[in-house]
C-alpha positions as CSV (number, residue, x, y, z in Angstrom):
1,M,376.2,214.3,79.9
2,K,378.0,217.6,79.8
3,V,380.5,216.4,77.2
4,V,377.7,215.4,74.9
5,G,375.5,218.4,75.5
6,I,372.7,217.0,77.6
7,T,371.3,219.8,79.7
8,S,368.4,218.0,81.5
9,Y,367.4,214.5,82.7
10,R,364.5,212.8,84.2
11,A,365.0,212.5,88.0
12,A,364.1,209.3,90.0
13,V,360.6,209.5,91.4
14,F,359.9,209.8,95.1
15,H,357.3,207.6,96.9
16,Y,355.1,208.6,99.9
17,D,354.8,206.3,102.9
18,Y,351.1,206.7,103.8
19,T,351.8,205.4,107.4
20,Q,354.1,208.3,108.1
21,D,353.7,212.0,108.4
22,F,353.8,213.9,105.1
23,R,355.6,217.1,106.4
24,S,358.6,215.2,107.6
25,Q,358.7,213.1,104.4
26,M,358.6,216.2,102.2
27,S,361.4,217.8,104.2
28,E,363.6,214.8,103.8
29,M,362.9,214.6,100.1
30,T,363.7,218.3,99.7
31,A,367.1,217.8,101.5
32,R,367.9,215.1,99.0
33,M,366.9,217.4,96.1
34,S,369.2,220.0,97.6
35,R,372.3,217.6,97.4
36,L,371.4,216.7,93.9
37,A,371.0,220.5,93.0
38,K,374.6,221.1,94.0
39,L,375.8,218.2,91.7
40,N,373.6,219.7,88.9
41,E,375.2,223.1,89.4
42,K,378.7,221.6,89.1
43,F,377.9,220.0,85.7
44,G,375.4,222.5,84.3
45,V,372.3,220.3,84.2
46,T,368.8,220.3,85.3
47,S,366.9,217.4,87.2
48,L,363.3,217.1,86.0
49,Y,360.7,215.5,88.3
50,H,357.8,214.0,86.5
51,T,354.3,214.7,87.7
52,H,353.1,211.1,88.0
53,S,349.4,210.6,89.2
54,Y,349.8,206.9,90.4
55,P,349.0,206.4,94.0
56,G,352.0,206.9,96.2
57,L,354.1,208.9,93.8
58,V,355.2,212.4,94.6
59,G,354.2,215.1,92.1
60,G,350.9,213.9,90.9
61,A,349.1,216.8,92.5
62,V,351.8,219.2,91.3
63,W,351.2,221.3,94.4
64,D,353.3,218.9,96.5
65,L,356.2,218.9,94.1
66,W,356.1,222.7,93.7
67,T,356.2,223.1,97.5
68,M,359.3,221.1,97.6
69,I,361.2,222.7,94.7
70,R,359.9,226.4,94.9
71,D,363.0,227.7,96.7
72,F,365.4,226.1,94.3
73,D,367.0,227.6,91.1
74,P,364.7,226.2,88.3
75,K,367.9,225.9,86.2
76,L,369.0,223.2,88.6
77,V,365.8,221.6,89.9
78,A,362.5,221.7,88.0
79,M,359.6,219.6,86.8
80,N,358.5,217.7,83.7
81,Y,354.8,218.7,83.6
82,D,352.6,215.8,82.4
83,I,349.2,217.3,81.4
84,G,347.6,213.8,81.3
85,H,348.7,213.0,84.9
86,A,347.9,216.5,86.2
87,T,344.4,216.3,84.7
88,V,344.0,212.8,86.4
89,R,344.8,214.3,89.8
90,G,343.3,217.8,89.4
91,G,340.7,217.8,86.6
92,P,340.3,221.4,85.5
93,G,342.5,222.4,88.4
94,W,345.6,221.6,86.3
95,Y,345.3,225.3,85.3
96,D,345.9,226.4,88.8
97,S,348.8,224.0,89.5
98,A,350.5,225.0,86.2
99,H,350.4,228.7,87.1
100,A,351.8,228.0,90.5
101,A,354.7,225.9,89.0
102,R,355.2,228.0,85.8
103,K,358.8,229.0,86.3
104,F,359.7,225.5,87.2
105,I,358.1,223.7,84.2
106,R,361.1,223.0,82.1
107,G,359.7,219.9,80.3
108,V,356.2,218.9,79.1
109,T,354.6,215.5,78.3
110,L,351.5,215.1,76.3
111,K,349.0,212.4,76.8
112,D,345.2,211.8,77.1
113,F,343.0,209.6,79.1
114,Q,339.5,208.4,79.8
115,W,337.8,207.4,83.0
116,V,336.8,203.7,82.7
117,H,335.3,201.1,84.9
118,F,337.9,198.6,86.3
119,P,337.5,196.2,89.2
120,A,337.9,198.1,92.4
121,R,341.3,198.8,93.3
122,P,343.1,200.9,96.1
123,F,342.7,204.6,96.0
124,T,340.6,204.7,92.8
125,G,337.6,202.7,93.5
126,R,335.8,201.4,90.3
127,W,336.7,204.4,88.1
128,S,340.3,204.5,86.9
129,P,342.2,206.4,84.3
130,K,343.1,204.7,81.1
131,F,345.4,206.4,78.7
132,C,344.2,206.8,75.1
133,R,344.9,208.4,71.7
134,P,345.1,212.3,72.1
135,G,341.7,213.7,71.3
136,D,339.7,210.5,72.5
137,G,340.0,211.5,76.1
138,I,339.2,214.5,78.4
139,V,342.5,216.4,78.4
140,D,342.0,220.1,77.5
141,F,344.7,220.4,74.9
142,P,343.5,223.7,73.5
143,G,343.7,225.2,76.9
144,F,347.0,223.7,77.6
145,F,348.6,224.8,74.4
146,T,347.1,228.3,75.0
147,Y,348.8,228.4,78.3
148,L,352.2,227.2,76.9
149,K,352.1,230.0,74.5
150,E,351.2,232.5,77.2
151,I,354.2,231.6,79.1
152,S,356.4,231.4,76.0
153,F,357.4,227.9,76.8
154,P,360.6,227.1,74.9
155,E,361.6,223.7,76.2
156,P,361.2,220.2,74.7
157,I,357.6,218.7,74.5
158,E,357.4,214.9,74.7
159,L,354.8,212.9,72.9
160,Y,354.0,209.9,74.9
161,F,352.6,206.6,73.4
162,E,351.0,205.0,76.4
163,Y,347.8,203.7,74.8
164,E,346.6,200.6,73.0
165,L,346.8,199.7,69.4
166,Y,344.6,197.0,67.9
167,P,346.5,194.8,65.3
168,A,344.3,192.6,63.1
169,N,343.2,189.4,64.7
170,Q,345.4,190.2,67.9
171,E,344.7,191.2,71.4
172,P,345.2,195.0,72.1
173,V,348.8,196.0,72.5
174,N,349.9,198.7,74.9
175,L,352.7,200.8,73.4
176,L,354.2,201.8,76.7
177,G,357.7,200.2,76.8
178,T,358.6,199.9,80.5
179,D,360.4,196.6,80.2
180,Y,363.8,198.1,79.5
181,G,366.1,196.0,77.5
182,K,363.6,193.5,76.7
183,W,360.7,195.5,75.2
184,K,359.9,194.6,71.6
185,L,357.4,196.2,69.2
186,E,354.3,194.0,69.0
187,V,352.6,195.7,66.2
188,P,353.6,196.1,62.5
189,P,356.1,199.0,62.2
190,E,353.9,200.8,59.7
191,Q,351.0,200.7,62.1
192,F,353.2,202.2,64.9
193,L,354.5,204.9,62.6
194,A,351.0,205.7,61.4
195,A,349.9,206.2,65.1
196,M,352.9,208.5,65.7
197,K,352.1,210.6,62.6
198,R,348.5,210.7,63.5
199,D,349.2,212.0,67.0
200,L,351.8,214.6,65.7
201,A,349.2,215.9,63.2
202,F,346.6,216.0,66.0
203,Y,348.9,218.3,68.2
204,R,349.9,220.4,65.2
205,D,346.2,221.0,64.3
206,I,345.6,222.1,68.0
207,I,348.5,224.6,67.7
208,R,347.2,226.0,64.5
209,Q,343.7,226.5,66.1
210,V,345.3,228.2,69.1
211,N,347.3,230.5,66.9
212,S,344.3,231.3,64.7
213,A,342.1,232.1,67.8
214,Q,344.7,234.5,69.3
215,A,345.3,236.2,66.0
216,A,341.6,236.8,65.6
217,Q,341.5,238.4,69.1
218,A,344.5,240.6,68.4
């Protein structure tokens, strides 16, 4: 990583054991992070912990992850702040968690979601988040981009394609490729590229709106 110039990487996710005490689990996880931080310092890289909202994963609430990493050097241990997952867990409270963790946000992921009715499942009941095209869900992108500009966020921003496309005469296809080594594109390449360009244009338009609004207030 050091030789090829990679300066950050996605760290493995931690899982809670709901049958055990949280404080002791968080202390043990922090100790593991400390050992990794020493390795990061040796090679000049940063481990980024993703803020997943799925049940049992550490970091969805952001506050829990911030509690564990707040005493580390953010150049060694930080977070990849996923505004979609943060909104699933916190609703408009993403604003508070982002401010608490601001100096540790060294990566950002963009995605949108809707609350939809699924059959009842553990922890979510009948309402569950379903990721969708940006702009079709409830994530406050204008507010989030305004926040990123306020803190002069300089690091990479990741566009995530974790929603469904609808090829002609086919079942919906989820673009999330988690089957590593085996995943294949199940929609025509031109449809996938069109979706990518559409999303990029959407985010750029939001950024222009934010810049215009701030210029008008200046």
